[in-house]
C-alpha positions, 0 to 999 in steps of 0.5 A: 871254518872247521879245523882239520883233524891232526895229519897223522890221526887214523879216523876209522869209520865203518860203512853201512853199505851192503856189497850185495846192493852194489851196482859195480863189483869188480876184482882187479888182479895184482899188477893190472890197470883199470879205468872206471867212470863214477857219477856224482853222488855215487860211492866207491869202495876200494877193498884191500882183499889180502892186505897191504896192497898198494892201489895207485889212483888218479882221478879226473873230472869226467866232464873236463879231463884237464881237471884232475886230482891235485895232491898239493891242493888236497894237502893244503885243504886238509892241513896234512899229508895222510888221508882218512875219513873226512878227507876231501880230495881236491882238484887242480881247480881247487874244487872237491872231487871226492870225500872219504866217508868210511875208512877201516885202514886209517891212513893213505899216502899222498907223497910216494907217487907211482913206481916207474922205470926211472924210480925203480932204477934210482930206488933199487937197482939198474936191472930193475928198470924194465920191471912192470910199473904203475906208470906203465899201467897208466899209459896202457889204460889211457892208450886203450881208452883213446880219451886223448890223455897221455904222458903229460896227464899222469899227475901225482896220485893217491896210494891207497893202503900204502905206508910212506912215513916221513922222517924227522928230516923230511925223507920218505920211507917205504915201510910195512903196510898198516892195512890188512885183509878186507880193509877198505876205504869209501869215497863219495864222488862230488863230481862226475869222475874218471878213475885211473887205477894201477893195482901196483905190481911193485916187487921191491919194497915192503909196502905189500910184503913184496907180494902184489895181490888183488883189489876189489872195487864196488860202486853204489848209487845214491837215491838221486843217481838212481832216479837220474838213470 
């Protein structure tokens, strides 16, 4: 069994894939939700267009929506709390969902969760309760998609490009981002995936310099998926 690399190591890896050959090329405005199906074998690239934007993502098995991304299984499988090249995102059934095949940012958060009315109140101030949040985005996207998913299906998410250091006493801190304009992460789907995205609208912490920005999503077919279409 291969020993996972250190949890804090940035495993930078560029990709040979050409954006001009992508079958999906979508720019998502800041603060907006997005739902996308990704077929097994396809490669997804998420691009931090202007730098330090938090892209909050939950993955579901498109063939069985009860199976979803599991933060705990993912951390246990790789022996660390940060994601980078080589990390395998695991499901609630202990199965590989996606593998990070390229990463020019170097670290992605598994612990910070998605902002919500409740967390905005606790972390910042009582009057922040009614600010738009990632949880709102998730609920809006699921309601419009009419997939039979609801509040109970919103599980702990991945925060791509977000910097959430853990202190020596186990506390989480929301710090300046470690990403930059044009940084990206690529993931290969190991099963058919439904991706639920909130391009975070958060205005109250320094992870995005208090300024939410757009993100880009690209998808490439592999030869096998192209033959199947």
